N, C-alpha and C positions, 0 to 999 in steps of 0.2 A: 190661424192664430197659435196653434200648438207649436208650430215650427219656430215662431218668434219667441215663445216662452222657453222652448228647449234651448235656443241659442242664448237667450238671456241668462238662463240658469248655468249654462256651460261657461259663459264668460262673465258671470256676475261680478266676481272679484275684480277683474280688470276694468269693467265698466264703472263700478263704484269707485275704484281707485282713480280713474280718469276724472270722474265728477268731483271728487274731493281734492284731486290734484289741481284741477282748474280753480276750485274755490280757494285752495291754499295759495295758488299763483295770484289770484285776485287780491287776497289779503296782502301778499308780498308786494304787489305793484301799488296798491293803495297806500300801504305804509311807506314805500319808497317815495311816492309822490308827496306824502305828508312830510317826511323827513327832508326831502329836497326843498320844499317850501320853507321849512324851518331852518335848515342849515346851508342851503344854496347848492347849485349844481357842482361847484368845485369840490364839494365834500361827498362826491358820489360813492366812493368806497365806504365811507362811514355810513352814509344813508342806506347803502346796500346791506351792510352788516347789521344795522339796527332793524331793518325790515326783515332780514333773515331770522332774527331772534323771534319776532312776532309770528312769522309764518311757521316756524318750526314748532312752536307751542301749539298752534292751531292744528298743524299737520299730525303731530303725535296723537293728540286726543282723537281726532277724526279717523286716523288710520287704525288706531287700536280698537275703537268701538265699532265703526261702520264698515271699514274696508276688510281688515283681516280678522275681525270679530274675536279678538283676544279677550277671553273672559275674565282672567284673573286680575284683580287689583291688589293682590297681596304684595307687600312691599318688595319682597325678594324678586318676584316675577316682573311686576310693573317697573321697579327700579332698574332691573337688568335691561328690560326692553327700552326704557328711556335712555339709559347710558349708551346702548348700542345704536339707538335711533339718532341721538345727537352726534355720536361718533361718525355714523354714516353720512349724516347731513353736513358735518364739518368737512368731510371729504368732498362732497358735491359743492359745498360752499366755496372751497378752495378752487375747484374747477371754475365756478362762476366768477369769483373775484379775480382769479388769474386771467380768465378770458376777457373780463371787462377791462382790466389793466392793459392786456395785450391789444385788444381791438380799439380801445378808446385812446389810451396814452401813446402806445407805440405806433399803431397804424392810423390813428387820427379819425377813426370812423364815428366818433362821438360828435364831431363838428357838423356832420351832414344830417339832414332829416328829410322827411317827406310830408306832404299834405294830402290827406285822404278825406273826401267829403267835407272840406273846409276845416278839418281837424289837423293841426300840426303835430307830427310825431317826431320827437328828437332822435338823433342818432344814438344817444345813450339808451333810450327805450327800445329801439330796434335791436341793438346789441343784446340787451337784457332779454328780449323775447326769444331770440335765437338760442341764447345760452340756457334759457328756461326749458326748452325742449330737451336738450341734452341732460340737464339736471333731473327732470322728471323720469327719464329712462334709468339713470343711475340710481335714483332713490327707490324706484319700484323694485329693481333687482335686489338691492340691499334689504328692503323691507320684506319682500316675498321669501327670499331664500336664506336670510340670516336672522333678522330681528323677530319677526312674527311667525317663524316656521312651526312653532308648537302652539298655534293660536287657540285651540280649544282646551288647552290644559288649564285646569282650575286651581292650581296650587300657587 
């Protein structure tokens, strides 16, 4: 049991990041589904942009508190973290939006789907899942090495 505890402590930040990353992805996908129901599938780029806003707010708070344990809520520190966080997320959002446009509009992969256990999964969702993996990696690198690098600073 101590070996498991040692491994957990060694990789705690990454494990917690993955947990909250999955939760942020669930928030993103649920919001995307809601916006798709509201605005239709043809507005997938708008739906993706709106779901991005919802998930970024969730991700910032959860990353700051639980993942990187950034202690300061002083306006100067939290404000700087938020601006950097949104800036990094805008970059990864551009990767996701550009990828969706490329794979759905240019390559036509949004027209195809699959059925798994009697659940139909659209081509748009398949593309979004693949791009989400890439986005999670980009976001971790930015958060770990740029945004929350001074996580325990209380000023």
